[in-house]
C-alpha positions as CSV (number, residue, x, y, z in Angstrom):
1,M,37.7,-40.6,7.7
2,T,35.5,-40.8,10.5
3,P,33.7,-44.0,11.3
4,L,30.3,-42.2,11.0
5,L,30.9,-40.4,7.5
6,K,32.5,-43.7,6.4
7,I,28.9,-45.3,7.6
8,I,26.9,-42.7,5.7
9,G,29.0,-43.0,3.0
10,L,28.4,-46.5,2.4
11,A,24.7,-46.0,2.9
12,L,24.5,-43.6,0.3
13,I,25.7,-46.1,-2.5
14,T,22.5,-47.8,-2.8
15,P,20.1,-44.6,-3.1
16,L,22.4,-43.0,-5.5
17,F,22.2,-46.1,-7.7
18,F,18.4,-46.7,-7.3
19,G,17.8,-43.1,-7.3
20,S,19.5,-42.4,-10.5
21,Y,17.4,-45.1,-12.0
22,F,13.9,-43.7,-10.9
23,Y,14.8,-40.3,-11.9
24,L,16.3,-41.4,-15.7
25,K,13.3,-44.1,-16.1
26,K,10.9,-41.0,-16.4
27,P,13.2,-38.0,-17.7
28,G,11.5,-34.6,-17.6
29,Q,8.6,-35.2,-15.1
30,K,10.4,-34.6,-12.1
31,S,13.5,-32.6,-11.6
32,I,16.3,-33.5,-9.3
33,K,15.1,-31.1,-6.9
34,Q,11.7,-32.6,-6.6
35,S,13.2,-36.1,-6.3
36,L,15.7,-34.9,-3.5
37,G,12.4,-33.7,-1.4
38,I,10.6,-36.7,-1.9
39,F,13.6,-38.6,-1.0
40,L,14.1,-36.4,2.0
41,M,10.4,-36.5,3.1
42,G,10.9,-40.5,3.2
43,T,13.4,-40.1,5.9
44,V,10.9,-39.0,8.2
45,S,8.7,-42.0,7.7
46,I,11.3,-44.2,10.0
47,L,11.2,-41.5,13.0
48,P,8.1,-43.1,14.6
49,V,9.3,-46.5,14.1
50,I,12.6,-45.7,16.0
51,L,10.5,-43.6,18.5
52,F,8.0,-46.6,19.1
53,H,11.1,-49.2,19.5
54,K,13.5,-46.9,21.6
55,W,11.0,-45.3,23.9
56,V,7.4,-46.8,23.8
57,L,8.2,-50.3,24.1
58,A,11.4,-49.6,26.2
59,N,9.7,-47.3,28.9
60,W,6.0,-47.5,28.8
61,I,5.5,-51.2,28.7
62,F,8.2,-51.4,31.7
63,K,6.8,-48.7,33.7
64,L,3.3,-50.2,33.2
65,K,4.3,-53.5,34.4
66,G,5.6,-52.0,37.4
67,K,2.6,-50.6,38.5
68,W,-0.1,-53.0,37.1
69,P,1.0,-56.6,38.1
70,I,-1.8,-57.8,36.1
71,L,0.1,-57.5,33.1
72,E,2.3,-60.2,34.2
73,N,0.0,-62.3,32.1
74,S,1.1,-62.7,28.8
75,F,-2.4,-61.9,26.7
76,L,-3.0,-59.1,28.8
77,E,0.4,-57.6,28.4
78,S,-0.1,-58.6,24.2
79,T,-3.3,-56.7,24.4
80,V,-1.9,-53.5,26.2
81,Q,1.3,-53.6,23.7
82,L,-1.4,-53.7,20.7
83,G,-3.6,-51.1,22.1
84,I,-0.3,-48.9,22.5
85,L,0.6,-49.7,19.0
86,V,-2.6,-48.5,17.6
87,L,-2.7,-45.4,19.3
88,F,0.8,-44.2,18.6
89,I,-0.2,-44.8,14.9
90,L,-3.5,-42.9,15.5
91,T,-1.5,-40.3,17.1
92,F,1.2,-40.0,14.1
93,V,-1.3,-40.0,11.4
94,T,-3.4,-37.2,13.3
95,I,0.0,-35.3,13.6
96,F,1.0,-35.8,9.9
97,G,-2.4,-34.7,9.1
98,F,-2.2,-31.6,10.8
99,L,1.0,-31.0,8.9
100,N,-0.6,-31.5,6.0
101,T,-3.1,-28.8,6.2
102,L,-0.5,-26.4,7.1
103,F,1.3,-27.2,4.0
104,K,-2.1,-26.6,2.0
105,P,-1.8,-22.5,2.4
106,I,1.5,-22.3,0.8
107,Q,1.0,-24.6,-2.2
108,K,1.6,-23.0,-5.7
109,K,-2.2,-22.4,-7.1
110,G,-1.7,-25.0,-9.9
111,T,-1.3,-27.9,-7.1
112,R,-3.6,-26.7,-4.4
113,R,-6.4,-28.6,-6.1
114,Y,-4.4,-31.6,-4.7
115,H,-5.0,-31.3,-1.0
116,V,-8.1,-32.1,0.9
117,P,-8.5,-33.0,4.4
118,I,-6.7,-35.9,6.0
119,F,-9.5,-38.0,6.6
120,K,-10.9,-37.6,3.1
121,K,-7.2,-38.1,1.5
122,L,-6.1,-41.7,1.9
123,Y,-4.8,-42.1,5.3
124,N,-7.0,-45.1,5.5
125,L,-6.9,-46.7,8.9
126,T,-9.0,-49.5,8.2
127,P,-5.7,-51.6,7.3
128,I,-4.3,-51.1,10.4
129,L,-7.5,-51.6,12.4
130,L,-7.8,-54.6,10.6
131,F,-4.6,-55.9,11.4
132,F,-5.0,-55.1,15.1
133,L,-8.3,-57.4,15.2
134,G,-6.4,-60.3,13.3
135,I,-3.4,-60.2,15.4
136,L,-5.6,-60.0,18.5
137,S,-7.8,-63.1,17.5
138,L,-4.6,-64.9,16.6
139,E,-3.1,-64.0,19.9
140,G,-6.3,-65.2,21.9
141,L,-6.4,-68.5,19.8
142,T,-2.3,-69.5,21.0
143,H,-3.3,-68.5,24.5
144,I,-6.8,-70.6,24.6
145,F,-5.5,-73.6,22.8
146,G,-1.7,-73.7,23.5
147,G,-1.2,-71.6,26.4
148,Q,1.3,-69.8,24.5
149,T,1.5,-65.9,23.4
150,F,2.1,-64.7,19.9
151,V,2.7,-61.3,20.0
152,L,5.4,-61.4,22.6
153,S,7.5,-63.8,20.6
154,T,10.1,-63.4,18.1
155,A,8.0,-64.3,15.2
156,G,5.1,-61.9,16.4
157,A,7.5,-59.0,17.2
158,I,8.4,-59.4,13.4
159,I,5.6,-59.2,12.1
160,V,4.5,-56.5,14.2
161,F,7.6,-54.3,13.5
162,A,7.3,-55.0,9.6
163,V,3.2,-53.9,9.7
164,L,4.3,-50.6,11.4
165,E,7.4,-49.6,8.8
166,E,5.1,-50.5,5.9
167,Y,2.2,-48.3,7.4
168,F,4.6,-45.5,8.4
169,K,6.1,-45.4,4.8
170,Y,2.5,-45.3,3.5
171,T,1.5,-42.0,5.7
172,I,4.2,-39.8,3.6
173,N,2.5,-40.7,0.3
174,P,-0.6,-38.1,0.8
175,F,2.1,-35.2,1.5
176,L,3.3,-35.9,-2.3
177,V,0.2,-35.6,-4.4
178,N,1.3,-32.2,-5.3
179,Q,4.2,-33.9,-7.1
180,K,2.5,-34.0,-10.5
181,I,0.9,-37.0,-10.2
182,H,-1.0,-38.0,-13.8
183,A,-0.6,-41.6,-13.6
184,V,-0.2,-45.1,-11.2
185,G,3.4,-45.2,-12.1
186,S,4.3,-41.9,-11.1
187,A,2.8,-42.4,-7.6
188,M,4.9,-46.2,-7.7
189,V,8.1,-43.9,-8.3
190,N,7.3,-41.6,-5.7
191,A,6.4,-44.5,-3.3
192,L,10.0,-46.1,-4.2
193,Y,11.6,-42.9,-3.2
194,V,10.2,-43.3,0.4
195,G,11.1,-46.9,0.5
196,L,14.5,-46.0,-0.5
197,A,14.7,-43.3,2.0
198,F,13.6,-45.4,4.9
199,A,16.2,-48.1,4.0
200,F,19.1,-45.4,3.8
201,V,18.4,-44.3,7.3
202,E,17.9,-47.9,8.4
203,N,21.1,-48.8,6.9
204,I,22.9,-46.3,8.9
205,L,21.6,-47.2,11.8
206,F,22.2,-50.7,11.1
207,F,26.2,-50.3,9.9
208,Y,26.7,-48.1,13.1
209,V,25.7,-50.7,15.4
210,N,27.7,-53.3,13.8
211,Y,31.0,-51.1,13.1
212,G,33.8,-53.0,13.5
213,S,32.3,-56.3,13.9
214,P,33.5,-59.5,12.1
215,D,30.2,-59.7,10.1
216,F,30.3,-56.2,9.2
217,Q,31.4,-56.3,5.6
218,R,28.6,-59.0,4.6
219,I,25.8,-57.2,6.5
220,V,26.7,-53.7,4.4
221,I,26.7,-55.8,1.2
222,Y,23.6,-57.9,1.9
223,R,21.5,-54.8,3.6
224,S,22.8,-52.6,0.9
225,I,21.0,-55.0,-1.7
226,F,18.6,-57.2,-0.5
227,T,17.5,-55.4,2.4
228,T,17.2,-52.3,0.6
229,L,15.6,-53.4,-2.3
230,L,13.1,-55.1,0.0
231,H,12.1,-51.7,1.5
232,V,12.0,-49.9,-2.0
233,C,9.9,-52.5,-3.4
234,A,7.5,-53.6,-0.9
235,S,6.9,-49.5,-0.8
236,G,6.4,-49.8,-4.8
237,I,3.7,-52.4,-4.2
238,L,1.8,-50.1,-1.7
239,G,2.4,-47.3,-4.1
240,Y,0.9,-48.9,-7.0
241,F,-2.2,-49.8,-5.1
242,Y,-2.3,-46.0,-3.7
243,G,-1.8,-44.8,-6.9
244,T,-5.1,-46.7,-8.1
245,T,-7.0,-44.9,-5.5
246,L,-6.1,-41.9,-6.7
247,F,-7.7,-42.5,-10.1
248,S,-10.7,-44.5,-9.1
249,N,-12.9,-42.5,-10.5
250,S,-11.2,-42.8,-14.1
251,I,-10.2,-46.2,-13.7
252,L,-13.5,-47.3,-12.7
253,A,-14.8,-45.4,-15.7
254,N,-12.5,-47.1,-17.8
255,Y,-13.1,-50.8,-16.5
256,E,-16.9,-50.3,-16.9
257,I,-16.7,-49.4,-20.6
258,E,-14.5,-52.6,-21.3
259,K,-15.8,-55.1,-19.0
260,G,-18.9,-54.0,-17.4
261,K,-20.4,-52.8,-14.6
262,Y,-18.4,-52.9,-11.5
263,N,-20.9,-55.0,-9.4
264,L,-21.3,-55.1,-5.8
265,P,-23.7,-56.9,-3.4
266,F,-26.9,-54.6,-2.9
267,W,-26.3,-54.0,0.6
268,V,-22.9,-52.8,0.2
269,R,-24.2,-50.5,-2.7
270,A,-26.9,-48.8,-0.2
271,I,-24.2,-47.8,2.1
272,F,-21.1,-47.2,0.2
273,K,-20.1,-45.4,-3.3
274,K,-18.3,-47.7,-5.7
275,E,-15.5,-45.7,-5.6
276,T,-15.5,-45.6,-1.8
277,I,-15.2,-49.6,-1.9
278,F,-12.6,-49.2,-4.8
279,K,-10.5,-47.5,-2.6
280,S,-10.8,-49.1,0.5
281,I,-10.0,-52.6,-1.3
282,S,-6.9,-51.2,-2.9
283,V,-5.4,-49.7,0.1
284,N,-5.9,-52.9,2.2
285,Q,-4.5,-55.1,-0.3
286,G,-1.6,-53.0,-0.9
287,F,-1.1,-52.7,2.7
288,F,-1.5,-56.6,3.4
289,I,0.7,-57.8,0.4
290,A,3.6,-55.0,1.1
291,S,3.5,-56.1,4.9
292,L,3.1,-59.7,4.3
293,V,6.2,-59.8,2.1
294,H,8.1,-57.8,4.4
295,A,7.5,-59.9,7.3
296,G,8.3,-63.2,5.5
297,F,11.8,-61.7,4.5
298,N,12.5,-60.6,8.1
299,L,11.0,-64.4,9.5
300,F,13.6,-66.3,6.9
301,L,16.3,-64.2,7.7
302,N,15.6,-64.6,11.7
303,L,15.8,-68.4,10.7
304,G,18.6,-68.6,8.7
305,M,17.4,-69.0,5.5
306,R,19.0,-66.3,3.5
307,N,18.7,-67.9,0.3
308,L,14.8,-68.0,0.6
309,A,14.9,-64.3,2.0
310,S,16.6,-63.5,-1.4
311,G,14.5,-65.1,-3.4
312,I,11.4,-63.1,-2.2
313,V,13.2,-59.8,-2.8
314,I,14.4,-60.8,-6.4
315,V,10.6,-62.2,-7.0
316,L,9.2,-58.9,-5.6
317,A,11.5,-56.8,-7.7
318,I,10.5,-58.3,-11.2
319,T,7.1,-57.9,-10.2
320,V,7.4,-54.2,-9.3
321,L,9.5,-53.6,-12.4
322,R,6.6,-55.1,-14.5
323,L,3.9,-53.1,-12.7
324,L,6.2,-49.9,-13.2
325,H,6.7,-50.5,-17.0
326,A,3.0,-51.8,-17.5
327,K,1.1,-49.6,-20.0
328,P,-2.5,-49.2,-17.8
329,N,0.0,-47.9,-15.2
330,Q,1.5,-45.1,-17.6
331,I,-2.0,-43.4,-18.4
332,Q,-2.2,-40.1,-17.7
333,Y,-5.3,-40.2,-15.7
334,G,-4.3,-36.9,-13.9
335,L,-3.8,-34.9,-17.4
336,I,-7.6,-35.2,-17.9
337,G,-9.5,-31.7,-17.0
338,S,-6.2,-30.1,-16.2
339,N,-4.3,-27.3,-17.6
340,T,-1.7,-29.4,-18.6
341,M,-4.0,-31.1,-21.1
342,P,-4.9,-28.7,-24.1
343,Q,-8.6,-28.3,-24.5
344,L,-8.7,-29.8,-27.8
345,D,-7.2,-33.0,-26.4
346,F,-9.6,-33.0,-23.7
347,E,-12.8,-32.9,-26.1
348,K,-11.2,-35.7,-28.6
349,L,-10.7,-37.9,-25.1
350,R,-14.4,-37.3,-24.3
351,L,-15.6,-37.9,-27.8
352,Q,-13.6,-41.4,-27.7
353,I,-15.2,-42.2,-24.4
354,A,-18.8,-41.4,-25.9
355,V,-18.2,-43.3,-28.9
356,L,-16.7,-46.3,-26.9
357,K,-20.2,-46.3,-24.6
358,A,-21.9,-46.1,-27.7
359,Q,-20.2,-49.3,-29.3
360,K,-20.9,-51.2,-26.4
361,E,-24.5,-50.1,-26.2
362,I,-25.0,-51.4,-29.7
363,Q,-23.1,-54.4,-29.2
364,Q,-25.5,-55.3,-26.3
365,E,-28.7,-54.7,-28.1
366,R,-27.4,-56.8,-31.0
367,Y,-26.1,-59.9,-28.9
368,G,-27.7,-59.3,-25.6
369,G,-26.3,-59.8,-22.3
370,T,-23.2,-58.0,-20.8
371,H,-20.6,-60.1,-22.1
372,A,-19.9,-58.4,-25.3
373,T,-16.5,-56.6,-25.5
374,V,-15.7,-53.6,-27.3
375,Q,-12.9,-54.0,-29.6
């Protein structure tokens, strides 16, 4: 057996194990063909990361420094690097969006309604722009008060690449909205497949580079378990928040029936719809939580704190499993009003919602205020 085949075989063990669990968790919702299709699409998410690391940073920055000596200033160099990173992401988002529109005409009639133009579908650029402004501000502060650079440091590079990896895993999600996503849990499972695919390709690359080294066995074991689980669970967290944006209207309706009005400041309500704000908050939450956990894991590994890094992964895995099994995340929002739900069931659901609203209004009139709850 050639080393490459051996490496691919080793890297396949974990995807087969986790992939079987994801498939068996929801039997009948996705075929093996659909699951493999999501996995294969997930492998694409690592390509921009490799391209940025091996080509953009290795060539563009080096050539620019040769042409522009002013970039020897660490603050200017780090600013240019961040700017190139954002432009790189915008370029790939545009490419992915163009590909997404190409898929639109060939989708089956029953799934065509899931596709909308890229900038209406949740390629939310807010997280990456907020990250850019935050890191740039941190870079300025460290340069002014400490005379140091953050972006060009080891910690800065680790954080930047953690964010880059999570964002490109996120960009695969809108391609998967035609995969019968009827609940937040379904969106999570799709994202878990994407994270598993990303880890699979990354493991092949790491195993290949370290093949024959004294630590090869230790690297294979740790990456197969903990690093793979980190990628899977970080994607699952983002998939959870992404799933809430897909069903924002239904989730907000349920929230207002059970707890009261979704309050926003007046100036916010005057500019944005509450559904838009809810979606933006959800995507930003998911992106920053996934990126923060990923960056923390990488930083602890870099500092030699392997036990702490492993502990983060275990806590993250427990959190994702709880979210995946939580009853609210299994509500079949995607069935409402679709051909999958029989008309009689749909009418019963509408009647139930109307009754809940009436009960809430009666309680508010009887007891006053907005604190009465529907039992």
